[in-house]
DRENTILO-546306 format. One record per residue: y, x, z of N, C-alpha, C in turn; residue in one letter. Coordinates in steps of 0.1 Angstrom, whole numbers, plus 5000, padded with zeros to 4 digits. Example, Ala and Ser with C-alpha at 12.3 -4.5 7.8 and 13.67 -1.06 7.14 Angstrom:
REM residues 2
494351325078495551235078496751325078a;497851285071498951375071500051295079s;
This chain:
REM residues 407
498850085000500050005000501350095000m;502350044995503650114996504450055007s;505750085008506550035019506649885018e;506349825007506349685006505049625013r;505249515020504049455025503149395014e;501849405015500949355005500949205006p;500349144995500149004995501048934984g;500548824979501248764968502348674973s;503448664966504548574969504848474958r;503848454949504048374938504348224941a;503848184953504048044957505448014963g;506248114965507548094971508448014962a;509447934967510447864959511247964951p;511747924939512548014930513648074937p;514447994945515648054952515148164962a;514048134969513548234979513048354972q;512348344961511948464953513148544948r;514148474944515348544939516048624950a;516048564962516648634974515848754978r;514448734977513648844981513748964971r;514048934958514149044949515449124952r;516449064959517649134962517549184977l;516549144984516549164998516649315002q;517049325014517349465020516249565017w;516549665010515649765007516149905012k;515249975019515650095026516250195016r;517550235019518150345011518650294997g;518550174993519050134980520550154980a;521050204968522450244967523450134971g;523250014965524149904967524149854982w;522949864988522849835002523549925011v;523450055008524150155016525650145015r;526050125002527550105000528049985007n;527349875006527849745013527849765028l;526749825033526649845047527749945052d;528150035044529150135048530550075047r;530850015035532149965033532549845042l;531549765045531849645053531449675068v;530349745070529849765083530749845092g;531249965087532050055095533249985100i;534049925092535249855098534949745108p;533849675106533449575116532949635129l;532249745128531749815140532949865148v;533849925141535049985147535849875154l;536049765147536849655152536149595165a;534849565163534149515175534049605186l;533949735183533949835194535249845201g;536349825194537649835200537949715209a;537249605207537349485215536649495229l;535749595229534949615241535749705251r;536049645262536849725272536049825279r;534749795281533949895289532449875285r;531649975289530249955287529649885299r;528749795296528149715307526949795313r;526649765326525549835332524249765328p;523149835330521749785327521449665337f;520949555332520649435341519749475352p;519949405363519049425375517749365373g;517749245365516449175362516349155347v;515249195342515049195327513849095324v;514148985318513148885315512848885300r;513848925292513648915277514249035271r;513349105263513849225255513649205240i;514749225233514649215218514649355212g;513849385202513849505195514149485180v;515049555175515449535161515049665153i;514249645143513849755134513449695121r;514149735110513849685096514349795087m;513849805074512649725069511449805068p;511349925074510250025070509050005078t;507850015072506550005078506350125087i;506750245082506450365089507050375103g;508350335104509050335117508450225126d;508050115120507450005127506150055134t;505350125126504050185132504350285143v;505350375141505650475150506150415163l;506850295162507350225174506250175183l;505050155178503950085185503750155199s;503650285199503450355212504650345221g;505850355215507050345223507150205230v;506850105222506949965228505849945238l;504650015237503650005247504150055260k;504950175260505550225272506550135278d;507350075269508349975273507749855280l;506649815274505849695280505349735294r;504849855296504349895309505449905319e;506649945315507749945324508249805328a;508149715319508549575321507449475318y;506349475326505249395322505449245322p;506449195329506649055330507749005319d;508349095312509349055303508749015289a;509348925283508948885269509548985259e;508749035251509149145241509049085227l;510149075221510249015207510749115197v;510049125186510349225176511149145165f;512349185162513149125151512949215138f;512349165128511949235116512649165104a;512249215092512649135080511349115072d;511449055060510249025053509349145049a;509949265049509249375045508349435055h;508749425068507849485079507349385089n;507549255086507149155096505549165099a;504849175088503349175090502949305097d;503549415095503149535102503549525117s;504749455119505149435133504149355141a;503449265134502449175141501249255145r;501049375140499949465144500249535157l;501449535163501749605174501349535187l;500449595195499849525206500849485217p;501949555218502849525229503849415226a;503849365214504849265210504349125212v;505149045219504748905221504948815209d;506048845202506448755191507248835181r;507048795168507848855157508748755151v;510048775150511048685144511548755132v;511548685121511948735108513448705106v;514248805103515648795100515848815085l;517048785081517448805067518848855067d;518948985063520249055064521249005053l;520748935043521648865033522148735038l;521648695050522148575057522548615071r;523648685073523948745086524148635097p;524848525094525048425104523748365109w;522848345099521548285103520848385112y;520848515109520248615117520848625131s;522148615131522848625144522348505153v;522248385146521848265154520448275159s;519548335151518148355156518148455168r;518948555167519048645178519548585191l;520648505189521248435201520348335207r;519448275199518548175204517548235214e;517348365213516348435222516948455236f;518248465237518948485249518448605257r;518548715250517948845255518748905266a;518048965275518749045285519149175280d;518149235272518349365266517949365251v;518849425242518449435228518549585225v;517549635219517449775214517449785199l;518449855194518449875179517950015176d;516750015169516150145166516450195152f;517550135146517950175132518650315133g;518450395123519050525123520350535117g;520650455107521950465100522650325097w;521850215098522450085094523450035104t;524650005099525649935107525349795109r;524649735099524249595100523449555112s;522449645115521649615127522349635140t;523249735139524149755151524949635154a;525549575143526349455145525449335150l;524249325145523349215150523149235165l;522849355169522649385183523949345191a;525049385186526349355194526649205194a;526249135184526548985184525348905189l;524348965194523148895199523348815211s;524448845219524648775231523848835243g;523248955240522449025251523349075262a;522849085274523649145285523849295284r;522949355276522949505275522349545261f;522949635254522449685241522449835242t;521449885234521350035232521050065218a;521450185213521250225199521650365197g;521450415185521650555181523050585177f;523450705180524650765174524150865164r;524450845152523950925141525150995134t;525151125132526251195127526751135113a;527951105112528551055100528250905097g;527650835106527250695102528150595109q;528850625120529850535126529250405130w;528250405138527550285141527350265156r;527750355164527450355178528450295188h;529550255182530650215191530450075198f;529450005193529249875199528149865210v;527549985213526449985222526850015236f;526149965246526349995260525750135264d;524650165257523950285259523750355246c;524150475244524150555232523350675233v;522450695223521550815223521650885209v;521751015209521951085197520651085189d;520851045176519751045166519751175159y;518751265160518851395156517851425144l;518351495134517551545123516651655126a;516851715138516051835142514851795150t;514451675152513251635159512551525151r;511251515154510451415147510951275149h;510751185140511251045142510650985154e;509451005157508850945169509550995182l;510051115182510751165194512151105194d;512751075183514050995183513750865189n;512750795185512450655190512150665205l;511450765209511150775224512450805232r;513350885226514550915233515350795237a;515350685228516150565231515650495244l;514350485245513850415257513850505269v;513750635267513850735278515150725285s;516250695277517550685282517750575292a;516750475291516750355300515950385312l;515350505313514550535325513050505323g;512650475310511250445307510550575304v;509350595311508550705308507750675296r;507850765286507250745273506550865268t;505450835260504650945255503350895248g;503250765248502050705242502050725227s;500850745221500750765207500750625200a;501050625187501050495180499650435180p;499550305181498350235180498550095175e;497550035168497649905162496449825165l;496549695164495449605166495349515153i;494049495148493849425136492449375136y;492149265129490849205128489949285118r;488649285121487649325111487549225101r;487549265088487449165078486849235065c;486249145057485549195045486649245035a;486249345027487049395016486849315003l;487849294995487649224982486949314972p;486349254962485749324951486949394944d;486749524939485449594938485349694950p;485949674961485949764972484849744981l;484249624981483249594992481949684991a;481649734979480349804978480549954979g;481750004982481950144983481350204996l;480750314995480150385007480950505011e;481150595002481850725004483050734995r;484250735001485450734993486550795001y;487550854993488750904998489850814992v;490850775001491950694996493050784991v;493550754979494750814973495950714975f;497050754981498150664981499350744975h;499550724962500550814955501950754954p;502150634960503450564957504350554970w;505350634970506350624982507350514980p;508050484990509150384989510550444991g;511550364991512850404993513550454980g;514850474981515650514969515250644963s;514650734971514350864967512850874964r;512150764961510750764959510250854948k;511050864937510550954926510551094931r;511351134940511351274944510151304953l;509551194959508451214969507151194962k;507051174949505851154942505151284939e;503851294941503051404938502651384923w;502651494915502451474900501051424898p;500951334887499651274883498551374881i;498951484875497851584872497351644884e;498051644895497551694908496551604914h;496851474913495851374917494551374909w;494651404896493451414888492651534892i;493251644895492551764899491851744912r;492551674921491951644934490751544932l;490851454923489751364920488551434915a;488851534906487751624901486951694912s;487751744922487151804934486251714941w;486651584943485851484949484551454942l;484751444928483551414920482451524922k;482751644924481751754926481051724940e;481651654948481051624962480451484963r;480451414952479851284952480651174959g;481951194960482851104967483751034957v;483850894959484750814951486150824955a;487050784946488550774949488950634948a;489750594958490350454958491850474958v;492550414948493950434947494650304952v;495450324963496050204969497550194965t;498050074968499450054964499849904967g;501049874966501549734967501449654954g;501749534954501749454941502549514930p;503649574933504449634923503849764917a;502849824924502249944920500949924911d;500649804908499349774901499349844888r;500349844880500349904866500250054867e;501050124875500850274876499550314883p;499050224892497750254898496650254887a;496650144879495650134868495750244859e;497050294856497250404847496650534853a;496750554866496150664872494650664872l;494150544874492650524874492150564860v;492750514849492350544836492450694833r;493550754837493750894835492650974842a;492250934854491151004862489850994855c;489550874850488250844843488150924830r;489250934823489251014811489151164813e;489751214823489751354826488551404834a;487951304841486751344850485651244847v;484851264836483751164833482851154845p;482451034847481451004858482050984872g;483351004873484050984885484050834889l;483750804901483950664906485350654912e;486150574905487550564909487950414907v;488550354917488950214915490450194921v;491050094916492450064921492349944931s;493049964943493149864953494649814954a;495449854944496849824945497049664944a;497649614954498049474953496949374956g;495749424959494649324961494249304976v;494849384985494449374999495549315007c;495249235017496149205028496349325036t;497349325045497549435054496349465063l;495749365068494549385077493349445069e;493249395056492149445048492449595045q;493749625043494149765041493749855053c;493949805065493649875077492149905077c;491349805073489849825073489449925062n;490149915051489850015040490250155044l;491350175051491750305055490850365066l;490450275075489550315086488150365081e;487650305070486350335065486350455056g;487550515052487650625043487250755050a;486650845042486450975046487751055049e;488751025041490051085043491050995035a;492251015039493450945032494451055029v;494651065016495651165011496851075006v;497951095012499151005010500451085009s;501351045000502651085001503351035013v;504551075016505251035028505750885026d;505050795032505350655032504750575043t;504950445044504450375055502950375057g;502250375046500750365047500250495053i;500950605051500450735057500550715072m;501550655078501650635092500650535097h;500450435089499450325092498150385094l;497750465084496350535084496250625096a;497250705099497250795110497050725124a;497750605125497750535138496450475141a;495650435130494350375132493250475134i;493650605133492650715136491950765123g;492450735111491950785099492250935098a;491451005090491651145087492751155076r;493951195079495051185070495651315066v;495951335053496651455049497951395043i;499051425050500351375045501051485036g;501551435024502051535015503651525016l;504251635019505651645022506351745013h;507451705007508251784999509751775003g;510451664998511851645002511951605017p;510851555022510851535037509951645043t;510251675056509551785062508551715072a;507351775073506351725082506751725096a;507551825100508051835114509051715117a;509651655107510551545108509851415106r;508951405096508451275092506951275091w;506251375096504751385094504051275101g;502751255097501951155103501551185117p;501351085126501051105140499751035143v;498651115146497351055148496451165152g;495251125158494351225163493651305152p;493651255140493051335129494051345117r;495351355120496351355109497151475109a;497451535097498251645096499251625084i;500351685085501251685073501351825068g;501451845055501551975049502851975040i;503552085041504852095034504752175021d;505652155012505752235000506252375004s;505852474997506252604999507552634991d;508052544984509252564976510452574984c;511352674982512552684990513452564988p;514152524999515152424998514652285000g;513352265004512852135006513052085020c;512551965023512751905036514251865039g;514951825028516351785029516651645032y;515551555032515751415035515551385050i;516551335056516551305071516651155073h;517551085066517850945068517150865058l;516650925047515950855037516650845023g;517950885022518650875010519351005005f;519251115013519951235009519251294996e;520151354988519651414976520651534972r;520151654970520951764966521351744951p;522351814947522851794933521651834923r;520951944926519851984918518551994927r;517851884928516651884937515651984933p;515152064942514152164939512852094936p;511852154929510652094925509652094937p;509952024947509152024960507751984958c;507551864953506251804952505451874941m;506051914930505351994920504852124925e;505552174935505152304941504052294952s;503752174956502752144966501352154959l;500652254960499452284952498252194956s;497352174946496152104949495252184959v;495352324957494552404965494952394980e;496252374982496652364996496152235002k;496152124994495651994999494152005002v;493452064993491952084995491652165007i;492452275009492252355021492552275034a;493552185033493752095045492651995047a;492051945036490951855038489751925044l;489452055039488352125044488552165059e;489852195062490152245076489952125086a;490252005081490251895090488851825091t;487951865083486651805083485851855095e;485351765103484651795115483251855112s;482951975118481652025115480551945121a;480851875132479751785138479551665130a;480651605125480551475118480151495104e;480651605097480251625084480851535074g;480651555061481151465051480351335052v;481051225052480451095053480451035066g;480751105077480751045091481750945092g;482950975087484050875088483750745081a;483050765069482750645062481650555069a;480750625075479750545083480350475094e;481350535101481950465112482750345107r;483450365096484250255091483450145086g;482250175079481450065075480849985086l;480550055097479949985109481049895115a;482249935115483349855121483549725113a;483249725100483549605092482349515092r;481249545098480149455098480349325106r;
Protein backbone atom coordinates (compact mmCIF):
# COMPACT_ATOMS: atom_id res chain seq x y z
CA UNK A 1 0.00 0.00 0.00
CA UNK A 2 1.06 3.60 -0.45
CA UNK A 3 0.33 6.49 1.90
CA UNK A 4 -3.24 6.30 0.62
CA UNK A 5 -5.53 3.99 2.54
CA UNK A 6 -6.50 0.89 0.52
CA UNK A 7 -10.04 0.13 -0.49
CA UNK A 8 -12.44 1.20 -3.21
CA UNK A 9 -14.26 4.52 -3.11
CA UNK A 10 -16.31 3.97 -6.23
CA UNK A 11 -19.60 4.04 -4.32
CA UNK A 12 -19.14 7.53 -2.89
CA UNK A 13 -21.41 10.36 -4.14
CA UNK A 14 -19.91 12.47 -6.98
CA UNK A 15 -19.49 15.56 -4.79
CA UNK A 16 -17.74 13.53 -2.12
CA UNK A 17 -15.44 11.88 -4.68
CA UNK A 18 -14.56 15.30 -6.08
CA UNK A 19 -13.71 16.63 -2.65
CA UNK A 20 -11.57 13.57 -1.93
CA UNK A 21 -9.63 14.15 -5.12
CA UNK A 22 -8.74 17.58 -3.76
CA UNK A 23 -8.41 16.47 -0.17
CA UNK A 24 -5.45 17.29 2.01
CA UNK A 25 -2.35 15.59 0.65
CA UNK A 26 0.87 15.64 2.57
CA UNK A 27 3.35 18.09 1.09
CA UNK A 28 1.25 18.99 -1.99
CA UNK A 29 2.39 22.39 -3.26
CA UNK A 30 -1.00 24.12 -3.27
CA UNK A 31 -1.75 22.78 0.20
CA UNK A 32 1.51 24.09 1.62
CA UNK A 33 1.01 27.47 -0.01
CA UNK A 34 -2.55 27.79 1.26
CA UNK A 35 -1.56 26.60 4.71
CA UNK A 36 1.30 29.09 4.84
CA UNK A 37 -0.40 32.14 3.29
CA UNK A 38 -3.60 31.79 5.30
CA UNK A 39 -2.43 29.81 8.31
CA UNK A 40 0.48 31.95 9.48
CA UNK A 41 -1.51 35.22 9.78
CA UNK A 42 -4.31 33.40 11.57
CA UNK A 43 -1.91 31.70 13.98
CA UNK A 44 -0.20 35.03 14.73
CA UNK A 45 -3.53 36.79 15.24
CA UNK A 46 -4.94 34.07 17.45
CA UNK A 47 -1.70 33.88 19.40
CA UNK A 48 -1.74 37.64 19.99
CA UNK A 49 -5.20 37.35 21.55
CA UNK A 50 -3.94 34.87 24.11
CA UNK A 51 -2.83 36.80 27.18
CA UNK A 52 -1.11 33.87 28.89
CA UNK A 53 -0.47 30.18 28.66
CA UNK A 54 -2.86 28.07 30.69
CA UNK A 55 -1.72 25.45 33.23
CA UNK A 56 -2.24 21.74 32.71
CA UNK A 57 -5.66 20.65 34.07
CA UNK A 58 -5.76 18.99 37.46
CA UNK A 59 -8.31 16.45 36.23
CA UNK A 60 -8.12 14.97 32.73
CA UNK A 61 -11.18 13.09 31.47
CA UNK A 62 -10.92 13.56 27.71
CA UNK A 63 -7.78 13.76 25.54
CA UNK A 64 -7.85 14.60 21.85
CA UNK A 65 -4.97 13.75 19.50
CA UNK A 66 -4.65 15.41 16.09
CA UNK A 67 -2.50 13.81 13.40
CA UNK A 68 -3.15 13.76 9.64
CA UNK A 69 -2.78 12.63 6.89
CA UNK A 70 0.18 10.24 7.02
CA UNK A 71 -0.02 6.53 7.81
CA UNK A 72 3.63 6.41 8.90
CA UNK A 73 3.33 8.97 11.69
CA UNK A 74 0.04 7.40 12.75
CA UNK A 75 1.78 4.05 13.19
CA UNK A 76 4.71 5.62 15.05
CA UNK A 77 2.23 7.31 17.39
CA UNK A 78 0.85 3.95 18.54
CA UNK A 79 3.51 3.38 21.20
CA UNK A 80 3.41 7.02 22.32
CA UNK A 81 -0.35 6.86 22.80
CA UNK A 82 0.02 3.60 24.71
CA UNK A 83 2.22 5.46 27.20
CA UNK A 84 -0.29 8.32 27.32
CA UNK A 85 -3.06 5.82 28.01
CA UNK A 86 -1.09 4.28 30.87
CA UNK A 87 -0.57 7.74 32.38
CA UNK A 88 -4.32 8.53 32.13
CA UNK A 89 -6.09 5.16 32.22
CA UNK A 90 -9.53 6.62 32.96
CA UNK A 91 -9.48 9.31 30.27
CA UNK A 92 -11.22 8.90 26.91
CA UNK A 93 -8.62 9.09 24.13
CA UNK A 94 -9.91 10.20 20.72
CA UNK A 95 -7.83 10.33 17.56
CA UNK A 96 -8.77 13.09 15.09
CA UNK A 97 -7.70 11.93 11.62
CA UNK A 98 -8.70 12.56 8.02
CA UNK A 99 -9.83 10.20 5.29
CA UNK A 100 -6.25 9.21 4.47
CA UNK A 101 -5.17 7.85 7.86
CA UNK A 102 -8.47 7.05 9.63
CA UNK A 103 -8.27 3.30 8.95
CA UNK A 104 -4.70 3.10 10.21
CA UNK A 105 -5.67 5.09 13.33
CA UNK A 106 -8.28 2.41 14.09
CA UNK A 107 -5.44 -0.12 14.45
CA UNK A 108 -3.98 1.74 17.44
CA UNK A 109 -4.81 -0.19 20.64
CA UNK A 110 -4.76 2.84 22.94
CA UNK A 111 -7.38 4.80 20.99
CA UNK A 112 -11.00 4.69 22.13
CA UNK A 113 -12.49 6.35 19.07
CA UNK A 114 -11.45 7.80 15.70
CA UNK A 115 -13.17 10.96 14.45
CA UNK A 116 -12.66 11.91 10.79
CA UNK A 117 -12.14 15.61 10.02
CA UNK A 118 -12.03 17.39 6.67
CA UNK A 119 -9.54 20.24 6.38
CA UNK A 120 -11.36 21.57 3.33
CA UNK A 121 -14.33 22.14 5.65
CA UNK A 122 -12.64 23.92 8.57
CA UNK A 123 -15.77 25.01 10.43
CA UNK A 124 -17.16 21.48 10.27
CA UNK A 125 -13.85 20.18 11.66
CA UNK A 126 -13.83 22.77 14.45
CA UNK A 127 -17.39 21.84 15.40
CA UNK A 128 -16.49 18.14 15.58
CA UNK A 129 -13.58 18.95 17.84
CA UNK A 130 -15.66 21.19 20.10
CA UNK A 131 -18.32 18.49 20.43
CA UNK A 132 -15.73 16.33 22.16
CA UNK A 133 -15.23 18.93 24.93
CA UNK A 134 -11.61 17.89 25.46
CA UNK A 135 -9.62 18.72 28.53
CA UNK A 136 -6.38 18.33 26.57
CA UNK A 137 -5.69 18.44 22.82
CA UNK A 138 -2.29 17.40 21.45
CA UNK A 139 -1.33 18.41 17.91
CA UNK A 140 1.36 16.07 16.59
CA UNK A 141 1.72 17.89 13.25
CA UNK A 142 5.21 18.96 12.30
CA UNK A 143 4.56 21.88 9.99
CA UNK A 144 0.82 22.39 9.37
CA UNK A 145 -0.66 25.61 10.69
CA UNK A 146 -4.14 24.24 9.96
CA UNK A 147 -3.93 21.57 12.65
CA UNK A 148 -2.48 24.09 15.12
CA UNK A 149 -5.52 26.29 14.49
CA UNK A 150 -7.85 23.33 14.99
CA UNK A 151 -6.23 22.63 18.35
CA UNK A 152 -6.49 26.29 19.35
CA UNK A 153 -10.19 26.48 18.38
CA UNK A 154 -11.09 23.09 19.87
CA UNK A 155 -12.31 24.55 23.14
CA UNK A 156 -9.83 22.41 25.09
CA UNK A 157 -8.63 23.62 28.46
CA UNK A 158 -5.03 22.92 27.46
CA UNK A 159 -3.20 22.44 24.15
CA UNK A 160 0.28 21.30 23.22
CA UNK A 161 2.16 21.17 19.95
CA UNK A 162 5.46 21.59 18.14
CA UNK A 163 7.60 24.62 17.43
CA UNK A 164 9.22 23.92 14.07
CA UNK A 165 11.90 26.22 12.66
CA UNK A 166 10.47 28.50 9.98
CA UNK A 167 6.90 27.21 10.24
CA UNK A 168 5.34 29.83 12.57
CA UNK A 169 2.79 27.49 14.12
CA UNK A 170 3.53 27.36 17.84
CA UNK A 171 2.07 30.65 19.10
CA UNK A 172 -1.35 29.17 19.89
CA UNK A 173 -0.23 26.36 22.22
CA UNK A 174 -0.09 26.31 26.01
CA UNK A 175 2.85 23.89 25.92
CA UNK A 176 5.45 24.12 23.16
CA UNK A 177 8.07 21.48 22.28
CA UNK A 178 10.81 21.90 19.69
CA UNK A 179 10.41 19.69 16.62
CA UNK A 180 13.94 18.76 15.58
CA UNK A 181 15.35 17.50 12.30
CA UNK A 182 18.28 16.02 14.22
CA UNK A 183 16.28 13.21 15.85
CA UNK A 184 14.10 10.36 14.68
CA UNK A 185 10.44 11.18 14.16
CA UNK A 186 9.44 8.78 16.93
CA UNK A 187 11.64 10.74 19.35
CA UNK A 188 9.93 13.96 18.31
CA UNK A 189 6.54 12.41 19.03
CA UNK A 190 7.73 11.10 22.38
CA UNK A 191 9.11 14.52 23.30
CA UNK A 192 5.65 16.08 23.11
CA UNK A 193 4.11 13.77 25.70
CA UNK A 194 7.28 13.77 27.80
CA UNK A 195 6.83 17.52 28.22
CA UNK A 196 3.54 16.74 29.97
CA UNK A 197 5.29 14.48 32.47
CA UNK A 198 4.39 11.22 30.71
CA UNK A 199 7.04 8.50 30.84
CA UNK A 200 7.36 7.21 27.30
CA UNK A 201 9.41 4.60 25.50
CA UNK A 202 6.97 2.00 24.21
CA UNK A 203 7.56 0.68 20.71
CA UNK A 204 4.90 0.99 18.00
CA UNK A 205 2.26 -1.75 18.03
CA UNK A 206 -0.98 -2.40 16.16
CA UNK A 207 -4.04 -4.62 16.56
CA UNK A 208 -5.85 -6.17 13.60
CA UNK A 209 -7.99 -9.19 12.80
CA UNK A 210 -6.76 -12.37 11.14
CA UNK A 211 -8.39 -12.60 7.76
CA UNK A 212 -8.06 -14.47 4.48
CA UNK A 213 -6.15 -12.95 1.60
CA UNK A 214 -7.80 -12.41 -1.79
CA UNK A 215 -6.76 -14.28 -4.90
CA UNK A 216 -4.07 -14.60 -6.19
CA UNK A 217 -2.37 -14.08 -2.82
CA UNK A 218 -4.11 -16.82 -0.85
CA UNK A 219 -1.99 -19.68 -2.21
CA UNK A 220 1.44 -18.11 -1.71
CA UNK A 221 3.77 -19.86 0.71
CA UNK A 222 7.19 -18.22 0.44
CA UNK A 223 7.30 -14.62 -0.69
CA UNK A 224 8.98 -11.26 -0.19
CA UNK A 225 6.91 -8.09 -0.40
CA UNK A 226 8.13 -5.28 -2.66
CA UNK A 227 6.65 -1.86 -1.89
CA UNK A 228 8.06 0.48 -4.54
CA UNK A 229 5.60 3.40 -4.29
CA UNK A 230 6.22 6.27 -1.84
CA UNK A 231 3.78 9.09 -1.06
CA UNK A 232 4.05 12.85 -0.72
CA UNK A 233 5.05 15.58 -3.13
CA UNK A 234 8.64 14.25 -3.34
CA UNK A 235 7.61 10.69 -4.07
CA UNK A 236 9.48 10.54 -7.38
CA UNK A 237 12.72 11.31 -5.57
CA UNK A 238 12.12 8.43 -3.13
CA UNK A 239 11.47 5.75 -5.77
CA UNK A 240 14.02 2.98 -6.25
CA UNK A 241 14.74 2.36 -9.96
CA UNK A 242 12.69 -0.36 -11.66
CA UNK A 243 15.83 -2.15 -12.85
CA UNK A 244 16.93 -2.49 -9.21
CA UNK A 245 13.66 -4.18 -8.28
CA UNK A 246 14.09 -6.56 -11.24
CA UNK A 247 17.60 -7.52 -10.12
CA UNK A 248 16.36 -8.13 -6.60
CA UNK A 249 13.56 -10.31 -8.00
CA UNK A 250 16.17 -12.32 -9.90
CA UNK A 251 18.03 -12.94 -6.63
CA UNK A 252 14.79 -14.19 -5.05
CA UNK A 253 14.14 -16.50 -8.00
CA UNK A 254 17.46 -18.25 -7.35
CA UNK A 255 16.21 -19.02 -3.84
CA UNK A 256 12.76 -20.21 -4.85
CA UNK A 257 10.99 -17.22 -3.29
CA UNK A 258 8.13 -15.31 -4.93
CA UNK A 259 7.73 -11.53 -5.07
CA UNK A 260 4.52 -9.67 -4.19
CA UNK A 261 4.25 -6.06 -5.35
CA UNK A 262 2.01 -3.97 -3.08
CA UNK A 263 0.47 -0.56 -3.57
CA UNK A 264 -2.72 1.45 -3.31
CA UNK A 265 -5.52 1.68 -5.89
CA UNK A 266 -3.66 4.44 -7.75
CA UNK A 267 -0.59 2.18 -8.01
CA UNK A 268 -2.29 -0.66 -9.91
CA UNK A 269 -1.00 0.31 -13.35
CA UNK A 270 2.68 0.83 -12.36
CA UNK A 271 2.54 -2.32 -10.21
CA UNK A 272 1.29 -4.38 -13.15
CA UNK A 273 4.01 -2.85 -15.32
CA UNK A 274 6.64 -3.87 -12.77
CA UNK A 275 5.21 -7.40 -12.63
CA UNK A 276 5.38 -7.69 -16.43
CA UNK A 277 8.94 -6.35 -16.49
CA UNK A 278 10.04 -8.86 -13.84
CA UNK A 279 8.44 -11.77 -15.69
CA UNK A 280 10.08 -10.77 -18.95
CA UNK A 281 13.52 -10.29 -17.40
CA UNK A 282 13.37 -13.29 -15.02
CA UNK A 283 11.64 -16.25 -16.70
CA UNK A 284 9.99 -18.60 -14.22
CA UNK A 285 9.80 -16.00 -11.45
CA UNK A 286 6.59 -16.15 -9.43
CA UNK A 287 5.55 -12.51 -9.05
CA UNK A 288 2.07 -11.06 -8.47
CA UNK A 289 0.58 -7.63 -7.87
CA UNK A 290 -1.42 -6.89 -4.72
CA UNK A 291 -1.85 -3.21 -5.53
CA UNK A 292 -5.33 -1.99 -4.69
CA UNK A 293 -6.76 -5.44 -3.89
CA UNK A 294 -6.31 -5.61 -0.10
CA UNK A 295 -8.01 -3.89 2.77
CA UNK A 296 -5.67 -2.47 5.38
CA UNK A 297 -6.19 -5.47 7.67
CA UNK A 298 -5.55 -7.88 4.78
CA UNK A 299 -2.40 -5.91 4.06
CA UNK A 300 -1.27 -6.43 7.67
CA UNK A 301 -1.79 -10.18 7.29
CA UNK A 302 0.09 -10.17 4.00
CA UNK A 303 3.04 -8.29 5.52
CA UNK A 304 3.13 -10.50 8.60
CA UNK A 305 3.33 -13.66 6.48
CA UNK A 306 6.20 -12.39 4.31
CA UNK A 307 9.75 -13.64 4.65
CA UNK A 308 10.78 -10.01 4.27
CA UNK A 309 9.42 -6.64 3.24
CA UNK A 310 11.57 -4.38 1.09
CA UNK A 311 10.04 -0.92 0.97
CA UNK A 312 10.84 2.64 0.09
CA UNK A 313 10.26 5.20 2.83
CA UNK A 314 6.48 5.35 3.17
CA UNK A 315 3.68 4.42 5.54
CA UNK A 316 3.63 0.71 4.70
CA UNK A 317 7.28 0.45 5.71
CA UNK A 318 6.34 1.63 9.21
CA UNK A 319 3.23 -0.56 9.24
CA UNK A 320 5.26 -3.67 8.43
CA UNK A 321 7.91 -2.82 11.04
CA UNK A 322 5.30 -2.28 13.77
CA UNK A 323 3.69 -5.69 13.23
CA UNK A 324 7.06 -7.41 13.56
CA UNK A 325 7.83 -8.15 9.91
CA UNK A 326 11.42 -8.35 8.71
CA UNK A 327 11.78 -4.97 6.99
CA UNK A 328 14.47 -3.40 4.86
CA UNK A 329 13.71 0.32 4.47
CA UNK A 330 15.27 2.04 1.45
CA UNK A 331 16.37 5.61 2.19
CA UNK A 332 17.83 8.24 -0.09
CA UNK A 333 16.37 11.76 0.17
CA UNK A 334 15.29 10.80 3.69
CA UNK A 335 17.77 9.48 6.24
CA UNK A 336 17.20 6.26 8.18
CA UNK A 337 18.27 8.03 11.38
CA UNK A 338 15.41 10.49 10.85
CA UNK A 339 12.68 8.38 9.23
CA UNK A 340 13.81 4.74 9.43
CA UNK A 341 11.47 1.85 10.31
CA UNK A 342 11.02 0.99 14.00
CA UNK A 343 10.49 -2.65 14.82
CA UNK A 344 12.18 -5.74 16.31
CA UNK A 345 13.29 -6.98 12.87
CA UNK A 346 13.47 -3.73 10.89
CA UNK A 347 16.44 -1.76 9.61
CA UNK A 348 16.84 1.22 7.34
CA UNK A 349 19.68 1.51 4.86
CA UNK A 350 20.94 4.79 3.41
CA UNK A 351 22.28 5.72 0.04
CA UNK A 352 26.03 6.23 -0.11
CA UNK A 353 25.56 9.20 -2.45
CA UNK A 354 26.80 12.51 -0.96
CA UNK A 355 24.17 15.14 -0.20
CA UNK A 356 21.29 12.78 0.57
CA UNK A 357 19.04 12.74 3.62
CA UNK A 358 17.83 16.29 2.94
CA UNK A 359 14.08 15.73 3.48
CA UNK A 360 12.98 16.46 7.06
CA UNK A 361 9.41 17.79 6.81
CA UNK A 362 8.45 15.91 3.67
CA UNK A 363 8.71 18.56 0.96
CA UNK A 364 12.31 19.85 0.88
CA UNK A 365 14.13 19.64 -2.44
CA UNK A 366 17.57 20.94 -3.43
CA UNK A 367 17.94 22.75 -6.71
CA UNK A 368 19.79 19.77 -8.18
CA UNK A 369 18.81 16.64 -6.27
CA UNK A 370 21.61 14.07 -6.12
CA UNK A 371 20.88 10.56 -7.49
CA UNK A 372 20.22 9.13 -4.03
CA UNK A 373 18.01 6.16 -4.85
CA UNK A 374 19.87 5.31 -8.03
CA UNK A 375 23.03 5.05 -5.91
CA UNK A 376 21.44 2.67 -3.40
CA UNK A 377 22.77 -0.58 -4.81
CA UNK A 378 20.99 -3.91 -5.08
CA UNK A 379 24.05 -5.50 -3.48
CA UNK A 380 23.58 -3.36 -0.37
CA UNK A 381 19.93 -4.41 -0.11
CA UNK A 382 20.82 -8.08 -0.54
CA UNK A 383 23.52 -7.75 2.12
CA UNK A 384 20.91 -6.28 4.49
CA UNK A 385 18.53 -9.14 3.76
CA UNK A 386 21.24 -11.71 4.43
CA UNK A 387 22.37 -9.94 7.59
CA UNK A 388 18.85 -9.83 9.05
CA UNK A 389 18.02 -13.43 8.27
CA UNK A 390 17.95 -15.39 11.52
CA UNK A 391 20.25 -18.41 11.51
CA UNK A 392 17.84 -20.26 13.78
CA UNK A 393 14.73 -19.45 11.79
CA UNK A 394 16.25 -19.81 8.36
CA UNK A 395 14.62 -18.87 5.10
CA UNK A 396 10.92 -19.61 5.29
CA UNK A 397 10.44 -19.33 9.06
CA UNK A 398 8.66 -16.00 8.83
CA UNK A 399 6.37 -17.33 6.15
CA UNK A 400 5.41 -20.34 8.28
CA UNK A 401 4.64 -18.08 11.24
CA UNK A 402 2.53 -15.78 9.10
CA UNK A 403 0.59 -18.60 7.48
CA UNK A 404 -0.19 -20.08 10.90
CA UNK A 405 -1.49 -16.71 12.07
CA UNK A 406 -3.96 -16.54 9.18
CA UNK A 407 -5.52 -19.95 9.77
